[in-house]
N, C-alpha and C positions, 0 to 999 in steps of 0.2 A: 583682202587686206584685213589684218587682225586689228583688235581694238587699240592696241599700243600705237601702231602705225597711223591709224586713223586720227588718234588724238594728237600725235606729233604733227600731223599735216593740216589739221583744221581747227584745233581747240585753242582759244586765246588763253593767256596767263591768267586773266581774271577768272575764267571758268575753271581752271586747274586749281587756283587758289581756293575757290568754293569746295571743290572736290577733296581737297586736303583734309578737310574736317572729318571725312569718313575714313576712320582708322582701318577699315576692312578693305578699302580700295587700294590695293597695292599698285595697280596699273597707273592710276593718276600720279602717284608718288614717283613711280619710275619714269614717267614721261617728263615730269617737273625736273628730276634729277638729270635725265638725258639732255634736257633743254639748257640747264645752267652749269652742270659740272664741267664741260669742255671750257667754257669761258673762265670759270674760277681757276682751273688747272693752268690755262694759258697765262693768266695774270700772275699767278704765283711763280711760274717758271721765270717770267720776265722780271720778277722781283728778287731772283737769285736762288730760289729754292730748287732742290734737286727734283728729278722726276717723282721719286717716291715721297718726298716731303710734300710736293704739290698735290699729288693724289691724296695723301693723308689730310692735308689742309682742306681740300675741297670736300672730303667726306665729312670732317668735323664741322665745317661751315655749314654744309646742307642739313646735317642733323640738328645743329643748334638752331638754324632757321626754323626747322619744322617744329621743334619743341617751342620756341618763342611764339610762332604763329599760332599753334593750337592753344597756347596759353593767353592769347589775345594781346600780345605785346606789339604786334605789327598791325598797322592799318594805313591806308593810303593817305589819310589826313596828316600823318607823321612824315610823309615824304615818299619818294619813289622806291619801289621794290629793289632796284638796282642799288641804291644808296644803302639800304638796310643790309643787303648781302655783302656789299663792299666793306661796310664797317666790321662785320663779323670776320671777314676773310683777312682784312688788314690786321686785326688783332691777333689772329692765329699766326700770321706771318711774323709779327713782332715776337711772339712767343718762341717761334723757331729761331729767330735771329738771337734772342737772349740766350737761349740754350747753347747756341753755337759760341757766343761770346764767353759763356762760362767754361766750355771746353777749351777754348783758346787760352783763357787765363791759366788754366791748370797746366797747359803745355808751355807757359811762359810767354805766349804771344799777346799781341794787342787785342783788346776785346771791343775796340770802337765799332759802332755800327750806325748805319744810317736808317733812321725810322722812316718808312714810306709815307710821304704826304698823302692825305686822303684825296685831294684834287688830282694828284698824279696817278693815284691808283684808279680813279674813276676814268681817266683819260685812257689808261691801259685797258680798262673794261670795255670801253667803247670800241677800241681797236680789235680786241679779241672777240667781241660780239660780232663785228663784221666778218671776221675770219670764220667763226663758227657757223654763221648764217650761210656763208659761201659754201662751206664743206657740206652742210646739210643739203643745200640746194643741188650740189653735184651729185650727191647720193641719190636724191629723188630723181634727178634727170636720168641717172643710170638705171634705176629700177623701173621707171614708169614710162620711158620713151624708147624709141628704136635708134637713138643716137649711137653711133659706132663706139665701141669701147676704146678703140685706138684714139679717136678724137678726144674722148673724155680724158684719157691717160695723157695725151699731149698737153691738154689744158692744165691738168694737175701738175705736171712736171714743170711747166712754165711758171705757173702762179704759186703753187705751194712749195715746190722744191726749188724754185728760182733757178732752174737750169737754163743754159743758153739754148736758143732754138736749133743751132747747129747739133748740139749734143742730143737734144730730144729727137731731132730727125734721125740721127744715127742710131740711137737706142730702139727707136720704134720702126725702123726701116722705111722712113718717109723722106720726101723731099722737103727742104727747108720752107719752100713756098707752101706746101700742103700743111705744114705745122702752123703757119700763120692763118691760113684758111680755117683750120680746125678750131683754133683759138677764137677766131671771130664768130663762127657759127655756134660754138657752145656758149660764148658770152651772150649772144642774142637770145638763145633758148633759155638762159638762166634768168634773164631780167624778170620775168613774170614771176618765176618760183621765188626768187629772192625777195621781191616786193611783198608777196603773200606771206611768206615765213616771217618777215620783219613785222607785219601788222599783227602777228599772233602775240608779240611781246608788247602789246599796246599799253599795258600797265607800267611799263618802264619809260614811256615817252612823256 
């Protein structure tokens, strides 16, 4: 296991924040980025940004957070880390929406836009957080256990792709009953991993 994987699996966000002060430690920054980028991207997509816009917004959000953090603008006394990052991301999304509005005006279309409410964005964050944790947990299960790949794929297709059990069974050459059994077994194995990974984000709780 390399250092990046070890930090992803065992290091709390509090410890990562301490490590971010070391400008020479690119691994800590990469782990922090890997931990939060998928959540930000997911939130931005659900707020109507395209895939490329969501990726750009996540990049801009994380870079601004790192700059603010190293300049001492963030501390736990000012609120949760999640709220700080959500605030940055929300303003970036508004910037994209305004740019879209200006382009629409030039084309003679209505430029009305709905500014995302901060509370609503935090609710989206919570949902994307759960989704990100589950995806991380599935990948860890795949790497570190002998769970069959077919069982894991059945779980992913049911949960992430929202495919019907009958379709999953057909695609994976399984019986429908075996698809349900695979989902149940994978779910049981994931519980401990999910709980451990959630605890790594303790600074957000």
